[in-house]
N, C-alpha and C positions, 0 to 999 in steps of 0.2 A: 662244271668248269670245262671249257673246250680243250681239245687236245693240244692246241698251240699254247694256250695259257698254262696248262699243266706242265708242258715241257719247259716253258719260260720259268715257271715257279721252281721246278726241279733244278734248272740251271742256276738260278739265284741261290738256292739253298746249298747246292753242291759247291759253288764257289765259296760260300761262307764257311762251310765245313772244311774245305781244302785250306782256306786261309787260317782257320782256327788250328789246324794241325801244324802250322808254322813251317810249311814246305820252303825249301831254299829257293825254289823257282816260282815264278808267277804262274797263274792259272794258264795263261796263253802258252807258256813254255813247258808246262807240266806234261808228263807222259800220259798217253791214252789210258793206260792201266790205272794210274792214280785218279784221273778224271772220272773214269767209269766207276771206280770204287766210291768216290765222293758222291756221284749221282745215285748210286744204289743206297748209300746212307741217307741221302736226301729223300729218296722215294719212301724209305722206311719211316723217316721222321715225319714226313707229310702225312702218311697213313696214320701214324700214331697220334699226331696232333690234330688231324681232321680240321675242324673249323678254326682252331686257334692259330693256324699257320698265317692267317691274315695279319695278326698282330706282329708276328715276326717279320713278315714282308714289309710292313710299314716301317719297322725299326731298321731293316736293312736299307730301304730306300732313303730314309732320313740320314743314315750314316754315310751313304754314298753322296748325298746332296751336301753334306758338311765338308766333304773332301772331293770337290769336283775334278781336281786334277789327278786324283788317284784312281787308277783303273782297278776294278775288282781283281783280287788275287795278287796285287803287288804289295810289297812290304813298305812300311813307313807311313 
């Protein structure tokens, strides 16, 4: 996986983790500390899941496609 793709994957997973924690703020309005903590969780999850991360990314992309007006990290 290229560095750019890895970082994109980390960002997608981090946003999902952030959202799952039900923060009161959207990802874009979240603190740098909260975002970096979510990214670290994402990196750890990706390492643990290894090849299975592809399945989760497909599910994340499908969920976003079902809600095109919803930005990642927003409630509702």
